N, C-alpha and C positions, 0 to 999 in steps of 0.2 A: 968920450964918455958914453958908456953903453946904457941900455935901458934900465938895468938893475941899479946902477949908480944914480940915475935920475930918480928912480923910485925911492931910494934910500934918502935922498935929499928932500923929496916931497913928504915922506912919512918917516921921520927919524925915530919915532917911538915904536914903530911896528917891528915885530920879530919875524924876519923872513925865514922861510924854510929852505935850507940848503940841500936837503936830501930828496930832491925830485926824482932822481933815478931810482931810488928805493921804492917810491910810490908807483912808478911805471913798471918796475920789475915784479910787482905783485900780480901774479897770474894764477888763476884757479887751476889746480891740477885736474886733468881729465882722467876718468877711470880707464885704465889699460886692461884689455882682456887678452886671454890666451888664444881663444878661437879667432880665426881670421874674419875680417870684415869683407863681405862680398861686394865686389865692384863690377857692375854690369852696365852695358850701353844698350839703349833702345833707340833704333832709328826712327820709328814712328811715334815714339814717346807720347808726350802730352800735346794734344791739339796738333799732331802732325810734326812737331818739332823734336829734334834729337835731344835726349837727356842722358845723364849718367846717374845711376842709382846706387847708393851705398846701403847695404842691408846687413843684418845679423850683428848689430851692436847691442850689447847687454847692459850698458850703463843706464843711468837715470835719464829722464827726458831732458833735464837741464844740461847734462853733459853732452847729450846728442845735439842740442841747440848750440852749445859753445863750440863743438867740433864743426858743425855746419857753418857757423859764422866765421871761424878761422879759415876754413877751406875756401869759402866764398870770397873773403877779403884777400887771400893770397892769390887767387886766380883772377879776381876782378870780374866775377860773373854773378848772375842771380841764381836763386835756388830757394828751396824750402824744406821744412821737416814735416813729413806726412806719414802717419801710421808706422812709427818706429823705423823710418828710413829717411835718408837724406836724398833729395832730388836736386841735382845740379844741372843747369841749362847748358847744353852742348856736350861734345865728346871730349872729355878731359880725363879719361881713365888713367893714362900713364902718369900725368902730372899729379893726380889725386893719390895714386898709389905711392909716388915718391914722397908726397907730403905726409901720408900716413906712416910710411916707414921711418921718416925722420922724427916723427913724434913717438915712435916706439911700438906702433901697431903692426900686426901681421895682416897683410891684405892679400886677397886672392882674386884674380881676374876670372870673370865668368863670361862665357860666350866667345865669339870669334875674334 
């Protein structure tokens, strides 16, 4: 007997939602732009630590925050949104560019 069967026995009058995957599939669409997002790496970055900076995003501030959250969660790293750019801790240019290309963005590598 699994947990759902136990819950149905405890609460027989309750209407259970069977469409949980539908609720999880609800994902806000992020604005896709034609111009490339610039992805650059700074060795001396913030407080002497290396960072990857994403610039040139033309969407809303909410979309920028959603994009930053998605990138940070996929990489498992910290970062922030400052002055219309995304700052990711560490050198993750190649991985970030792959994530952006999978989402449909055009990314351009800046610097060495």
